[in-house]
Residue, then its C-alpha position, 0 to 999 in steps of 0.5 A: m559755181t552755184i547754179d541759180s534756179d532762174k538760169k536757162v537750161i541748154f540741154s539735159v541728159k536723162d537716164l542715159r545708157k549705152t551698150f555695145r555688143s561684141s562679135e560673140g553677142q556679149e553686151l558691154v555696158v559703156l554708160e550707165n544712168i547718166n543724168f545731168t543738166m547744163y546751163e547757159n554761161e557755164i563751162v563744164a568739164v567731164l573728167g575721167k580716165s581713158g575708157s570711162g565712156k566720156s567720148t561716147l557721151m560726147r558723141i551722143i550729146a552731139g547726135l552722132m551716136k544714139p543711146t541704148s536708152g534714155q535721152v538728150n534734150y536740147r532746147g525742147q527737142n530729143v537729140i537723135e542726130p546732129v542738130q543746128g546749134i551744137a558743134m564739136v571739136f575733135q581730138n584728132f583735128a578731123l580736117l580734110p587734107w585736100l582742102s585749104v584752111l578756108q575750105n575746111v572752115e566753110l564745110g559746116l556752112e556749106a552743109l547748112g546751105i549758106e550761099k557762097q559769098q556769105r559763107r566766105k565772109r563768115a569763114l574769114k571772120a572765124i579764121d581771124t577770131i581764132g588767130l589763123d589770119g594769113f593761113e587761109s590758103a594753106y593746107p593741113k599738111e603745112l600746119s603744126g598740130g596747134m594750127r590744125q586744131r585752131v582750124g578745128f575750132a574755127r570750123a566749129l565756131v563759124v556755125d555760131p553754135e550755142l553749145l560747143l562740145m570738145d572731145e579732149p581737144f588739147s591732148a594731141l598737142d605739146v604743153l606750150t601749144s596746149e596752154s596757148l590755145k586754152g588761153d586764147l579760147l578762154d579769152l574768147w569766152l570771157a570777151k564774149r566774142t562768139r555766140t556760144k552760150g555753153i562749153l562742154f569738154v572731156t579731158h583726163n587732165i585734172e589741171e586742165a579741168a581745174i583751170m577752165a571749168d565752172r563745174i567738173i563732172i567726175f566719171a567712174s569706170d566699168p561702166g562709165r557713170i557720174r561719180a561726183e560733181l564739183n562747182v568751182s567758185t573761183p572766177l576765170p581766169r585762174n592762177p595755178e599758184d593760187p591756194h584756192f586752185r591748189k585746193l581744188v586740184d587736191d579735192i579732185y585727186t581725192l575724189m578720183t583716187t577714192s573712187e579707184s581705191k574703193r573699187v578695189r579695197i575691201g578693208d584695211a590695207g593688210s586684209d586679203f584682197q577681195k572677192m575680186e573676180l577672175g575678170y577684174r580689169l587690171p590696170d595698164a601698169e608696166i613693171s618698169e614704171l611700177i618699180g620706178f614709181v615705188e622707188e620715187l615714193a620711197f625717196e619722197e616719203k623721207r620728206g613727209p606725207i606724199d601729196l599726189p597732185l604735187l607728185a604728179e606735177s613733179l613727175h609730169l604724170e597725167a591722170d591716165s598715167l598716174f592712176p593705173l600705177t596707184e591702182a596697181l600698187e593698191i592691188l598688190n598692197f604696196a601702197t595705200v591712197s587716202k584723201g589725195d595722199i599716197t603711202l607705202t605699206e610695209e610690203g611696199k617699203q620692203f620692195s623698194s629696198a630689196n635687190i632684184l631677186e628679192r623684189k621678184k619674190l615679193f612681187a610673186k607673193q603679192l601677185e598670187k595672194r591678191v590677184p585671182l587670175a594670177k593664182h588661177i593660171r599658176d594653179t592650172l599649170d601646176n595641175n596640168p600633167n605637162h604643166r603647159e596650157n595655151e593662152e586661148y584657154f585663159l582668154k576664153e575664161l576671161e571673155e566670160f567677164l569681158t569683151e574680146g578686146e578687153a580680155e586680151r588687154v587684161f591678159k597682156v598685163m597679166i603676162d607681163w606681171g607673171r613673167y616678171a614674178e616668174i610664176f610662169a613662163y610664156d612663149y609669144d610665138s606659140g602662145i603657150l604658158s608653162l612652168e619651169n619650176p612646178k610645185 
C-alpha cells in the first residue's frame, strides 16, 4: 500500500531508544533508533522474532512504559502515560478472574468515569459485536482461550479507540481458533463496525502479518531496530493460495533470513566464521531439532531447491522456531540461506549421511572452528592443570558482553552443543565443566 501525502497521521515514533539496566548496572539496549509513522485506515504489522523488542515498543506507544530517549507523538501530544484514544489487546488475555465477562468489559469505561447505565449499554454492544452475546454473566474460567481473548478485544473496543494496539493477540490460541478470530476482526474492520481508524499489531508469524497487514515493519534484533518495511498492495481479504500472497510471504522470508545471515556471515560459506565475539548470542536450537532439520533438508534437496516458506509450512514451523535452526546451521556452516532458499553445504551433506559417532566428530570440528565460545571453553579446560573449571568462571566472562539472564541462556545452549560434540563434560549438580580426554 502506497501512503498518500494527504493521509492523516495517527501517531509517529521519532528517534526512539529504550535501555534497561541489569542488577550489576550494565546497560542493555532493547530498542535503537526507531522511526515510523502510522496513518489512518491502515493495519500495520511489526514482525520479528522473540526478543527483538516488539512488545516493548508496543508498551511505549500505549503509554505503559517510558522510552529512554525519543518520543511517541499521538495527535499532537507526547505519549508518556496511557491516553484516551489508544487501547491495547494483550497476549495473555489479562482478565480479572473474579469479574464476569460484562464486568471485565466495563472496566475501561469505569476508569473513564462513564456512568453505570451508559457503561452497561456500551459494554453489551461491544460483547455482541465481538460474538460473545450470551456469555455476559460467565467468568473467565468458564471460557475457552479463544473466548477469553474475545473478551480482551471487547474490552479494548468498548472505549471506542482510534488506535488499537495488539501484542501477539493470537499466539496463545490454537490454529483454528486463531484463524476464526482473525477473520472476525478483519470483518469488523472492513465493515467499519467500530470507530477504530488504525490497527498496529506485533507478531512473529509471517503468514499472519501477510494475511492482515497493509504495511509490514520487519524488526532486527540486538538491539531491536527496523530492518525493512513492505507495503502490501493486495486488497483485503486475501487468499493464502493466491500467487501474489505467496510472493509476499517469499519476500518477507527473504528479508528476514538475509537479516539473520548477514549478521553472522563474513564471506563465502567456506570461509572462517568471523571475528565473532565470545558473547555472540547463540540461537536456541536443540541438538535433536538440528539433526532432524538437517535430515529433512537432505531429503527435500533430492526434489530440487528448498523454499523456506514452503518448508516451514510443511513442517508447521513458525518464524520463532525456524530461524534459530537456520541460523545455527549457518553458524556451523552446515547450510546457507539466500533469497528465501536454504541449501546444505558439503559439510551439511556429510553430517546428514553420517552415522552417530561420525556426526559427533563433524559437529565438534565445526563447533570449535566456528564458535569462539566453544573453542575458548575447550582451550581453558585443556590448559588448566586438573582440566576442570566452574561454570561461574565462563558466565562472568559472558556477562562482560551480555546481561545475566542472556549470559545464562547462551551458556545453556553452549553446554548442550558442547556435550553433544563431546568437547567437554558438564556436571549439572556441581556446575563443573571438565575433560574426559584432554589434549
